[in-house]
N, C-alpha and C positions, 0 to 999 in steps of 0.2 A: 811193553808202553806202549800206549794208541799212536796212530798215526800220527795226531796234531794234539799235542796239550792242548791249544787253546778249546777243539772240542772235547776233551774229557772234563775240562774245568767249565764250561759254558754252553755246551749242546752246538746246535746251528750258530756257525761263525758270527752269520749277517746279519740273524736276529740278536746276537748279544750285543755284536757293534752298534745297530741303532738301540742299544738301551744305553750304551756309553756315551754315542753322541747326543742322547738325552740326558745323560748324568743322572739316570735311575739305577735301585737296586734291581740285580737277577738274581735269581734261585735257578738252580738248576740240579736234576738227580742223574746218577748214572750207576753205575755197579758197584757196590760200595768194596769189594777187594780191590779194585783199581787204587782207590783213594788210602784205605789200613795200607797198602802194599807198598806205599811211599814213607810212611813211619808208621808203627803201630806201637802199642802200648809197651811190648816186650823192647824193642827199639828204644824207645826211651829212658827203660830202666837199664840197658845196655850204655848207654850215652853216660847216662847219672852216675853208675856203680861202678862202671867196669874200663872205661875207657881214658883216665886221665884227663879229663878235661876242665879246661880252666876258663876262668874270667878273661874277657868278655864274653865268650859264646855261651855264659850260662846269668842269667840273675834271677831273683827271686823278687817277688812281690806280695803283699797282703792289704789288703781292703785301701787298695787305692795309694799306695804307699811302697815305694823301693826299699829292698833291705838292704843293707850296708853289709860290703862284699864281706867283711870281717865277721857276720854273722854265717858262714856256711864256706869260708875256704882256710886253708893253709898251706904252710911253706912245705917245702920238700928240698931236699940235693940229688943232683944228675951229674956224674961225673966230674964232683966237687962244687957243680955252682950252684947257686940259689934258685929253686923256683919257686914265683909266689903266683896266688890267685888260682892254687890245685880248689878243684871243689871236693870240700869234705862230704862225703855221702852221705853218713850218720849224720852229721849236722842238717844238711840239706834234706833229707827224709825226715827228721823232727819237727823241723821247720814245714815242711809238708802236709803232715800229719795235723799241724798246729792251722791248717788253715791257708795259708802260703802257695801261692800259685811258682810252678819252674818256669822260666821263660828261656827255652834256647833258641839265640842269637844266630843270627849266620849261618844258617844249616846249607845253603848252597854251596859253602865253601869246603864241610866237611863229612856232609852225607851222601853217599853214591845219588841214591834213586831221587834226590829231589836234586843234586846237581843236573843230573839228566833233563828232568821237567822243567827247571828254571832255563836251563843252555836252551831246551825246544824254545820253550815263553818268548825267551828275548829275542829269536830270531824272529819269530811270527807275528810278533809285535813291535818289534823295531825299540825296544824301552829296558833299560837297564831294571832289573828283579834281582827280588830277593827274597830270602824264607826264613821265617820264625817259627816255633812252635810252643806253642801253653801248656802245660801239664798243670791242672786244677784238680783240686779234691774236691771230693761231694759236697754241692749245698753252698761252695765256696765262691767268692770275686773278686778278682786280682786287681782290675782299675776299674774305676770308677766312668760315669759317661766322659768320653772323649771322641776328638776326630784326627785324622792322620791327614798329613801333607802329601799322600800320595794317595791313588786308587789301590786295593787292596782282593785278592781272593780270599775267601776263606773257607777251608772245608775240615769236616769234623772225622776223625779217625779211631775215637775209643769214646762210648757214653754219649750223653746230651748236652747240652748247653743251649741255654735260652738268649737271647740276645735280643736286646733293644734298641730299635732302629729308628731313629728320628728323621722323617722328611718333611719336606713344606705342609703336608696335611695333619704332622701330628708324628706321635711314636707308635710305633707298629711292634709288635712280638715275634721273634721266627724261631723257634726250636729247630736246630743242627744236630742230626746224627750223621752215622756214615754212610754215607753216598750220596750226601745233599753238599753242596756248593755253593756261595753266597758271594757275588760281587758286590763292591759298595766303592761310589765314586770318592774323589777326593772331598775331603773336609763334612764328609757325612757322620755324625754324632753317632757313636755307639757304645754299649756295655753289655757285657756277657757275664752268665752266672751257670756254674755245673748243676745240674739235676740231680737225680738220686746215687749217681755213682760217678767214679771219675771220671773227669774230660778231657781230652787231649784233642786239640785243634790246629790244624797250619794255616798261617797266614802267607800269602804271599803279594811281598809290596812292588805294586809299579813304580820305579820311578822316572816319570815321565820327564822326556825332552820336549821342549817347548818352542814355539814359535817366536819368543822374544830372543832366545838361544840361540838357534839356527840364525836368527835375523844378524844377530850381532856378531857370530861366527863369520857369515860372510861378507860382513859390511868391515872386518879387523884390518884388512889388507888397503882398503880405501881410507878410514881414518887414518892409521898411520902413514899414509901420505901428507895428511894437516901438518903444517908447521907447527912445531913447540914454544914458538917465540913468545916474548912478553906483551902481556896488551899494552899500549902505547897509554904513557901519561897524559892525565888530564881530562881520560872520560869518565871522569864521576861528573866534574860541572858542564862537561861541553859532549853529551853521551853520542848525538847526532853522528858525528865521524866515524863511532865506532858502530854504529847501526848498520853504517854503509858499506864498511867492512867487512862485516859480519855477512850482511848480504852479499857481498861478491862471492866469499867463500863458501857459503851454502849451495851458492849457485854452481861452482866448481864441483864440489861434493855432488849436489845433483848429478849432474853429468857426468861423473866417476860412476856413480850407482845406476845409472841407467848401462852402463857398459858391463857392469857383471853380468858373466855366464852363468846364468842359474842350474844349467845340467851339471858344469863342472862344482857348483859349489854345493850340488845335491850330491854328486860324485865323493866328494870330500867329505860331507858329512858322514855316507855309508862309511866310509874309509874312516875316518874316526871313533865312529860309536864300533863296528867290529872289531879295529884292533886295538882297541882297550877292555875287550872281554876276557876273561878268565882262562886260561889254558884248560883244557877237560881232556884228561888223557888216561881216564881209567884205561888198566890193561897195556901201558904200554910199556911197562918191563917185558911183557910176552913178544909186544912188536920190534921192538931193539932186537930182543933174542931172536927173535925168527926171521927179521927183514932180509939178510941176507940170502936166506933159502927161497923166496920169491921166486917162480917161475912163473910160465903160462897159463899154467892149469891151477893154482895157488887161488885160493876162493877170498874173496876183500872184502869189507862192509866199512858204508860210509858210519862216523864214528855218530853215533846220536848227538844233536845238538852243534856239530861243526859245520862251521859255515862255509859257503865256495861259494863268493862271487865275483865275477870276471870282467874286468875293467879294462877296456884298448886303449893304449898305449902307442898309437902308429904301429910299426912294424913289433914292439912288444905286447905283453899282455900281465896287468896284475891283478893275482890272485889273490883277494882277500880269506883267510882262514879264519878268522877269529880274535888270537892274539899276534899274529902278525901276517907278514904279506911276502910274496912271489912276485919275482919278477920273471918272466919266461918269454921264448918267441912265440908269438901271435900265430904261430904254425901249428901251435898245440891246441888251439881254441876247441878243434872240431873234438878230441879227444877227451878234454876237461869237458865238454858239455855231455858225452856220453857218461861219464863218472856222475855227472850232476844229476843226469837224470837215473841214476840206478840206487837201489838199495844194497845189492850185492852184484859183485862183476868178479871176473877172471880177467889176468892180461890180455889173454887171447879174447876177449870181447872188442878189445881196440886194434883188434886187425885191419878194420877200414882205413882206420886215420893213423896209424903208427907200424913199421916195422917192428918186429919180434924182440931185438933189442933196445930200440928207445921206448918201446910200452913197458919193460921191466924196467927199466932206469926211470921213466915216471912213477909207475907206483911204489915204487922204491922209496920214493924222495916224499910221494905226498903219504906212505906209513910212518915215515921220520918225521913229517911234518904234522901229523898227528889227524889228517884229515880222514886216511883210512885205517883200516884196521882189520888183522890177520884173522881170519874167522878159525877158532880152534877145535 
């Protein structure tokens, strides 16, 4: 993986962000192998035919219509219990040969290369992200012109696909091939058709957190203090007293709003975002088996996409790690800052901050919590 997921998809981050702020389409070319390595045609074949994948992780569409699950799924039993929604590879391949697009949904939950990419992208952008992929037979089109309710990055990993992208100045044709990625702002109408060979492309959806949401969450405690009492009787025929009382309550509310600590509200937003991320624990079995053998010279590595945000709490320190937070003594901050600044380290590297026993205990704890992994 490159150092920055955003750089891989968009090139220079500042130029990209300027495009985002202007709600413009953005194209970027990079090393094709980097993108193909995230989900190749062989990978898609394995998922479809050899992984016992189930709906809703897969759906099929043809000529703008989503096909019924019954057309490509089957039932089975496991330990005496019924399994439904299993993809029948033979049926799915027959529909694909007949022009249907196979959509792999939620790949960030079960395909490790995209799990890592999405985890890194979420930390860089501060917005929840998701990954889908679209496998389309030659010359076919899965969906008609449509727009999404979120921003998307699109990149091709097999074949070529012609995109019809609508903007303020009309429609524009863009042909994507491996090595080329495209950013589409929310609401951009688009459609795509595979060219002379099979097409496989990945879309990364960015489910934006909004100013409205942040303001609503910041005001939640203040609004909760407004009495939930009934409105007085008679206001329909004599609304003036009610208007006066509403003005008083709004003035009280405005005074409370002015006392909101915006730094604490933002810290709460950071905490809420990070602690709702899915755990990223690839290789965790090996770490569990190795954690008690960690010593001063053991090589450890920051797990890709793992968050580590430090929030002071007086003589305590909250450490946000993604799907959880730790409460530790504030004296550990210099050691944790050292860990945050490195890609790899040994417990011995923390000698300026902690004694041998303390740094070993800390590193073992962070391996158990998923921030660090043992380099094998």
